[in-house]
MIZA-642296 format. One record per residue: residue number from 1; residue in three letters; x, y, z of N, C-alpha, C, O in turn. Coordinates in Angstrom, 2 decimals. Layout:
# residues N
ATOM resi resn     n.u     n.v     n.w    ca.u    ca.v    ca.w     c.u     c.v     c.w     o.u     o.v     o.w
ATOM  NUM  ALA       X       Y       Z       X       Y       Z       X       Y       Z       X       Y       Z
...
//
This chain:
# residues 100
ATOM resi resn     n.u     n.v     n.w    ca.u    ca.v    ca.w     c.u     c.v     c.w     o.u     o.v     o.w
ATOM    1  MET    5.18   -8.68   18.12    4.12   -8.93   16.98    4.58   -8.35   15.71    5.21   -7.29   15.71
ATOM    2  MET    4.36   -8.87   14.83    4.53   -8.27   13.64    3.29   -7.50   12.64    2.20   -8.00   12.35
ATOM    3  ASN    3.65   -6.52   12.35    2.34   -5.91   11.51    2.39   -6.12   10.10    3.48   -6.51    9.68
ATOM    4  GLY    1.30   -5.91    9.12    1.28   -6.25    7.98    1.12   -4.86    7.14    0.39   -3.95    7.53
ATOM    5  ILE    1.85   -4.80    6.04    1.68   -3.62    4.98    1.43   -4.19    3.76    2.09   -5.08    3.21
ATOM    6  LEU    0.20   -3.50    3.27   -0.57   -3.91    1.82    0.52   -3.19    0.83    0.85   -2.02    1.01
ATOM    7  VAL    0.97   -3.88   -0.08    1.86   -3.07   -1.04    1.05   -3.00   -2.37    0.41   -3.92   -2.88
ATOM    8  ASP    1.21   -1.84   -2.77    0.56   -1.46   -4.18    1.57   -2.20   -5.47    2.79   -2.38   -5.43
ATOM    9  SER    0.68   -2.52   -6.48    1.28   -3.25   -7.54    2.19   -2.21   -8.39    2.87   -2.62   -9.33
ATOM   10  CYS    2.16   -0.94   -8.04    3.11    0.21   -8.70    4.42   -0.32   -8.06    5.36   -0.44   -8.84
ATOM   11  ILE    4.60   -0.61   -6.94    6.04   -0.75   -6.41    6.71   -1.76   -6.86    7.85   -1.74   -7.31
ATOM   12  LEU    5.77   -3.00   -6.70    6.58   -4.18   -7.47    6.61   -3.79   -9.29    7.48   -4.27  -10.01
ATOM   13  LEU    5.87   -3.17   -9.63    6.04   -2.88  -11.43    7.30   -2.17  -11.41    8.06   -2.27  -12.37
ATOM   14  ASP    7.59   -1.44  -10.38    8.79   -0.60  -10.45   10.14   -1.31  -10.21   11.25   -1.00  -10.64
ATOM   15  LEU    9.83   -2.21   -9.53   11.14   -3.30   -9.66   11.24   -4.21  -10.52   12.36   -4.33  -11.00
ATOM   16  PHE   10.24   -5.10  -10.98   10.16   -5.93  -11.74   10.47   -5.23  -13.52   10.98   -5.87  -14.44
ATOM   17  THR   10.09   -4.13  -13.56   10.55   -3.29  -14.84   11.92   -2.67  -14.70   12.54   -2.46  -15.74
ATOM   18  ASP   12.45   -2.36  -13.56   13.57   -1.60  -13.00   13.58   -0.29  -13.67   14.47    0.17  -14.39
ATOM   19  ASP   12.20    0.38  -13.22   11.64    1.94  -13.51   13.21    2.66  -13.43   13.94    2.22  -12.53
ATOM   20  GLU   13.55    3.30  -13.96   14.93    4.31  -13.78   14.36    5.46  -12.83   15.20    6.14  -12.25
ATOM   21  ASN   13.13    5.72  -12.64   12.84    7.01  -11.81   12.58    6.17  -10.18   13.26    6.56   -9.22
ATOM   22  TRP   11.84    5.33  -10.05   11.27    4.80   -9.08   11.93    3.45   -8.54   11.87    3.16   -7.35
ATOM   23  ALA   12.53    2.71   -9.43   13.15    1.08   -8.87   13.77    1.40   -7.54   13.36    0.76   -6.57
ATOM   24  ASP   14.79    2.37   -7.36   15.76    2.32   -6.17   14.82    2.89   -4.88   15.17    2.63   -3.73
ATOM   25  TRP   13.71    3.62   -5.14   12.89    4.06   -4.25   12.41    3.15   -3.52   12.61    2.99   -2.32
ATOM   26  SER   11.39    2.17   -4.60   10.70    1.35   -4.28   10.93    0.30   -3.45   10.17   -0.12   -2.58
ATOM   27  GLU   12.58   -0.32   -3.88   13.56   -1.17   -3.34   13.64   -0.76   -1.55   13.34   -1.42   -0.56
ATOM   28  ASN   14.17    0.54   -1.71   14.53    0.99   -0.18   13.38    0.91    0.45   13.41    0.33    1.54
ATOM   29  THR   12.24    1.37    0.02   11.10    1.29    0.98   10.49    0.02    1.39    9.98   -0.15    2.49
ATOM   30  LEU   10.54   -0.82    0.51   10.13   -2.29    0.71   11.23   -3.00    1.74   10.88   -3.75    2.65
ATOM   31  GLY   12.42   -2.67    1.50   13.38   -3.21    2.39   13.00   -2.41    3.94   13.17   -3.01    5.00
ATOM   32  LYS   12.59   -1.37    3.90   12.73   -0.60    5.24   11.27   -1.14    6.13   11.04   -1.12    7.34
ATOM   33  TYR   10.58   -1.52    5.15    9.22   -2.05    5.62    9.06   -3.36    6.13    8.49   -3.73    7.16
ATOM   34  SER    9.63   -3.98    5.28    9.88   -5.25    5.61   10.79   -6.04    6.84   10.75   -7.24    7.09
ATOM   35  GLN   11.62   -4.97    7.53   12.37   -5.36    8.57   11.15   -5.58    9.87   11.39   -6.45   10.72
ATOM   36  ALA   10.16   -4.96    9.95    9.14   -5.19   11.08    7.90   -5.52   10.56    7.03   -5.78   11.38
ATOM   37  ASN    7.57   -5.58    9.14    6.34   -5.71    8.90    6.21   -7.20    8.10    7.32   -7.62    7.75
ATOM   38  THR    5.17   -8.01    7.77    4.99   -8.56    6.77    4.37   -7.85    5.67    3.47   -7.03    5.88
ATOM   39  LEU    4.79   -8.13    4.50    4.58   -7.58    3.47    3.47   -8.31    2.41    3.72   -9.39    1.88
ATOM   40  TYR    2.27   -7.60    2.19    1.22   -8.35    1.25    0.53   -7.50    0.17    0.14   -6.33    0.22
ATOM   41  ILE    0.48   -8.36   -0.78   -0.20   -7.93   -1.97   -1.82   -8.55   -1.95   -2.15   -9.61   -1.41
ATOM   42  SER   -2.56   -7.79   -2.54   -3.91   -8.34   -2.96   -3.69   -9.05   -4.29   -2.81   -8.82   -5.11
ATOM   43  SER   -4.99  -10.28   -4.36   -4.65  -11.10   -5.37   -4.93   -9.89   -6.83   -4.31  -10.05   -7.88
ATOM   44  ILE   -5.74   -8.97   -6.67   -5.99   -7.90   -8.01   -4.24   -7.50   -8.03   -3.76   -7.55   -9.16
ATOM   45  ALA   -3.41   -7.17   -7.07   -2.33   -6.79   -7.66   -1.39   -7.96   -8.26   -0.58   -7.80   -9.18
ATOM   46  TYR   -1.60   -9.08   -7.64   -0.79  -10.20   -8.38   -1.39  -10.19   -9.80   -0.62  -10.55  -10.69
ATOM   47  THR   -2.43   -9.89  -10.10   -3.11   -9.93  -11.72   -2.40   -8.73  -12.21   -2.06   -8.87  -13.38
ATOM   48  GLU   -2.14   -7.85  -11.80   -1.49   -6.60  -12.46   -0.12   -7.02  -12.74    0.32   -6.94  -13.89
ATOM   49  VAL    0.65   -7.50  -11.69    2.04   -7.68  -12.05    2.23   -8.93  -12.96    3.20   -9.14  -13.69
ATOM   50  SER    1.32   -9.60  -12.83    1.54  -11.36  -13.62    1.71  -10.87  -15.05    2.36  -11.77  -15.60
ATOM   51  ILE    1.50  -10.03  -15.82    1.16   -9.89  -17.23    2.54   -9.35  -17.65    2.78   -9.30  -18.86
ATOM   52  GLY    3.44   -8.94  -16.79    4.71   -8.89  -17.32    5.76  -10.24  -17.43    6.88  -10.22  -17.93
ATOM   53  PHE    5.15  -11.28  -16.89    5.79  -12.60  -16.59    5.15  -13.66  -17.98    4.12  -13.47  -18.62
ATOM   54  ASN    6.11  -14.73  -18.15    5.44  -15.53  -19.42    4.70  -17.06  -18.42    3.93  -17.89  -18.90
ATOM   55  ARG    5.02  -17.06  -17.53    4.53  -18.51  -16.67    4.33  -18.19  -14.96    5.12  -17.50  -14.31
ATOM   56  VAL    3.32  -18.74  -14.52    2.99  -18.55  -13.22    4.25  -18.82  -12.34    4.31  -18.21  -11.27
ATOM   57  GLU    5.18  -19.58  -12.65    6.06  -20.09  -11.66    7.16  -18.86  -11.54    7.94  -18.81  -10.59
ATOM   58  GLU    7.15  -17.89  -12.59    8.40  -16.95  -12.58    7.65  -15.65  -11.90    8.32  -14.65  -11.65
ATOM   59  VAL    6.10  -15.70  -11.57    5.76  -14.48  -11.00    5.82  -14.88   -9.32    6.12  -14.16   -8.37
ATOM   60  GLU    5.43  -16.29   -9.35    5.67  -16.74   -7.60    7.00  -16.70   -7.58    7.31  -15.91   -6.68
ATOM   61  SER    7.96  -17.13   -8.10    9.64  -17.01   -7.70    9.82  -15.36   -7.54   10.64  -15.06   -6.67
ATOM   62  ALA    9.29  -14.39   -8.13    9.50  -13.16   -7.94    8.97  -12.61   -6.78    9.65  -11.80   -6.15
ATOM   63  ILE    7.85  -12.92   -6.39    7.25  -12.48   -5.38    7.88  -13.04   -3.90    8.16  -12.40   -2.89
ATOM   64  ASP    7.97  -14.44   -4.17    8.60  -15.14   -3.08    9.93  -14.47   -2.74   10.20  -14.20   -1.57
ATOM   65  ALA   10.87  -14.15   -3.90   11.90  -13.73   -3.73   11.97  -12.03   -2.74   12.94  -11.52   -2.18
ATOM   66  LEU   10.63  -11.53   -2.83   10.62  -10.10   -2.27   10.12  -10.24   -0.61   10.18   -9.35    0.24
ATOM   67  GLY    9.62  -11.65   -0.44    9.09  -12.19    0.91    7.63  -11.70    0.92    7.03  -11.56    1.99
ATOM   68  ILE    7.10  -11.46   -0.18    5.37  -10.90   -0.30    4.59  -12.01   -0.26    4.80  -13.02   -0.93
ATOM   69  LYS    3.66  -11.84    0.52    2.53  -12.98    0.66    1.19  -12.59   -0.20    0.91  -11.39   -0.17
ATOM   70  VAL    0.39  -13.38   -0.91   -0.64  -12.97   -1.35   -2.18  -13.09   -0.71   -2.68  -14.18   -0.42
ATOM   71  LEU   -2.81  -11.91   -0.53   -3.94  -12.02    0.17   -4.94  -12.42   -0.67   -4.84  -11.95   -1.81
ATOM   72  GLU   -6.00  -13.25   -0.43   -7.09  -13.30   -1.41   -8.31  -12.47   -1.05   -8.80  -12.60    0.07
ATOM   73  ILE   -8.74  -11.77   -1.78   -9.97  -10.92   -1.32  -11.60  -11.81   -1.20  -12.20  -12.46   -2.06
ATOM   74  PRO  -11.94  -11.52    0.15  -13.07  -12.44    0.41  -14.24  -12.17   -0.64  -14.27  -11.10   -1.24
ATOM   75  ARG  -14.96  -12.91   -0.80  -16.05  -12.82   -2.12  -17.02  -11.89   -1.72  -17.55  -11.24   -2.62
ATOM   76  GLU  -17.42  -11.66   -0.41  -18.38  -10.80    0.04  -17.73   -9.44   -0.05  -18.54   -8.55   -0.32
ATOM   77  ALA  -16.29   -8.97    0.12  -15.86   -7.80   -0.22  -16.02   -7.47   -1.48  -16.43   -6.33   -1.71
ATOM   78  LEU  -15.70   -8.47   -2.74  -15.75   -8.45   -3.93  -17.33   -8.18   -4.22  -17.54   -7.39   -5.14
ATOM   79  PHE  -18.21   -8.61   -3.73  -19.67   -8.31   -3.70  -19.64   -6.92   -3.52  -19.71   -6.20   -4.52
ATOM   80  LEU  -19.55   -6.45   -2.48  -19.99   -5.20   -2.36  -18.97   -4.01   -2.86  -19.17   -2.83   -2.59
ATOM   81  ALA  -17.92   -4.46   -3.56  -17.14   -3.65   -4.34  -17.90   -3.46   -5.39  -17.91   -2.33   -5.89
ATOM   82  GLY  -18.53   -4.29   -5.83  -19.75   -4.49   -7.28  -20.51   -3.60   -6.93  -20.65   -2.62   -7.66
ATOM   83  ARG  -21.19   -3.69   -5.72  -22.60   -2.93   -5.41  -22.03   -1.11   -5.54  -22.48   -0.21   -6.25
ATOM   84  ALA  -21.06   -1.09   -4.71  -20.29    0.05   -4.74  -20.00    0.88   -6.09  -20.22    2.08   -6.21
ATOM   85  PHE  -19.42   -0.01   -7.14  -19.50    0.28   -8.37  -20.76    0.89   -9.06  -20.91    2.02   -9.53
ATOM   86  ILE  -21.41    0.12   -9.03  -22.84    0.29   -9.64  -23.49    1.74   -9.00  -24.07    2.61   -9.64
ATOM   87  LYS  -23.24    1.72   -7.64  -23.99    3.08   -7.27  -23.19    4.07   -7.87  -23.86    4.91   -8.47
ATOM   88  TYR  -21.75    4.29   -7.90  -21.21    5.33   -8.39  -21.28    5.50   -9.71  -21.20    6.68  -10.07
ATOM   89  ARG  -21.40    4.65  -10.58  -21.73    4.76  -12.10  -23.25    5.27  -12.31  -23.63    5.93  -13.27
ATOM   90  LYS  -24.08    4.83  -11.21  -25.52    5.57  -11.33  -25.36    7.12  -11.21  -25.76    7.96  -12.01
ATOM   91  LYS  -24.65    7.32   -9.98  -24.40    8.68   -9.73  -23.85    9.69  -10.81  -24.24   10.84  -11.03
ATOM   92  GLN  -22.67    8.86  -11.54  -21.79    9.51  -12.85  -22.89    9.75  -13.79  -23.10   10.83  -14.34
ATOM   93  ARG  -23.72    8.49  -13.96  -24.85    9.23  -15.36  -25.65   10.22  -14.86  -25.96   11.04  -15.72
ATOM   94  HIS  -26.09   10.42  -13.73  -27.14   11.34  -13.15  -26.24   12.79  -13.54  -26.77   13.75  -14.10
ATOM   95  GLN  -25.14   12.74  -13.22  -24.22   14.12  -13.29  -23.97   14.31  -14.56  -23.57   15.43  -14.88
ATOM   96  ASN  -24.15   13.21  -15.65  -23.57   13.48  -17.11  -22.50   13.52  -16.88  -22.07   14.68  -16.93
ATOM   97  ILE  -21.57   12.57  -16.56  -20.19   12.59  -16.55  -19.81   11.29  -17.24  -20.21   10.25  -16.74
ATOM   98  THR  -19.05   11.24  -18.37  -18.54   10.29  -19.22  -17.64    9.68  -18.32  -17.14   10.55  -17.60
ATOM   99  ILE  -17.18    8.44  -18.03  -16.26    7.70  -17.80  -15.78    6.52  -18.88  -16.44    5.59  -19.34
ATOM  100  ALA  -14.31    6.91  -19.14  -13.93    5.92  -20.02  -13.46    4.51  -19.73  -13.15    3.75  -20.65
//
């Protein structure tokens, strides 16, 4: 049975930008976990890493080369995240905290 690992966009950005401090670590970590797990990113992480590419085909190719699958976020989850954000903002306003 294969397990799934949700990969954060910062890991992919380390690789795609060849970050001098983190690219090797990110590459080694992905390699380690990909041995016994399916690697996934959320559609939001896809959006975050896509801005460094000129064409969608380039993004797709880079993600496919790493063996990563994109998970779509269910609309119900997006709605609930929006409700939680509203609740958070109301609490912050009540406490007079400014959010940039």
